[in-house]
C-alpha positions in Angstrom: 1.3 -11.2 -3.7 1.8 -7.9 -5.6 4.8 -5.4 -4.8 5.1 -1.9 -5.4 6.5 1.4 -4.0 4.4 3.5 -1.5 3.7 6.7 -3.8 2.1 8.7 -1.2 0.7 7.9 2.3 -0.5 10.2 5.1 -1.2 8.8 8.5 -3.1 11.8 9.4 -5.6 11.1 6.6 -5.3 7.1 7.2 -4.9 6.3 3.2 -2.4 6.6 0.4 -1.4 5.2 -3.0 0.7 2.5 -4.0 2.5 2.2 -7.6 2.7 -1.1 -8.9 5.7 -2.8 -10.1 3.6 -4.8 -12.7 2.9 -1.4 -14.5 -0.8 -1.7 -13.7 -2.5 1.4 -12.2 -1.8 2.8 -8.6 -4.1 1.7 -6.2 -5.6 3.1 -3.1 -4.6 1.8 0.5 -6.5 2.5 3.7 -4.6 2.3 6.7 -6.7 -0.7 8.1 -5.0 -2.7 5.3 -1.6 -2.1 6.7 -0.1 -5.1 8.7 2.7 -5.1 11.0 3.4 -1.9 12.5 0.3 -0.4 11.0 0.2 3.2 9.1 2.9 4.6 11.3 5.4 2.3 9.7 4.7 3.5 6.5 6.9 5.9 4.6 6.8 7.8 0.9 8.9 5.9 -1.5 9.1 2.6 0.8 8.8 -1.0 -0.8 5.8 -2.9 -0.2 4.1 -6.2 -0.9 0.3 -6.3 -0.9 -2.8 -8.6 -2.2 -5.3 -6.8 -4.6 -8.9 -7.1 -3.6 -12.0 -5.9 -5.8 -14.2 -3.2 -4.1 -17.5 -1.8 -5.1 -15.7 1.2 -7.0 -12.2 -0.3 -8.1 -9.3 -2.3 -7.0 -7.4 -1.7 -3.9 -4.4 -2.8 -1.6 -5.2 -5.1 1.2 -2.5 -7.2 3.6 0.1 -4.4 2.9 3.4 -5.3 4.4 6.3 -2.6 4.6 9.6 -4.3 3.3 12.7 -3.0 5.0 15.8 -2.7 3.0 18.9 -4.5 4.1 
């Protein structure tokens, strides 16, 4: 599982971008890929864990899980 920071996310638009910790390209995330509280639980600059999936156009995030700071 990869980790990163939610660079930008719009619950109204239903998508956003994650900056990867491994230095790879930012990855697209659709609200349907968010687990747990769903898209409304995602905030900009929030830490997340996710899996990478290869789509028809590019790599995107799936199984996105927001991480809560302690």
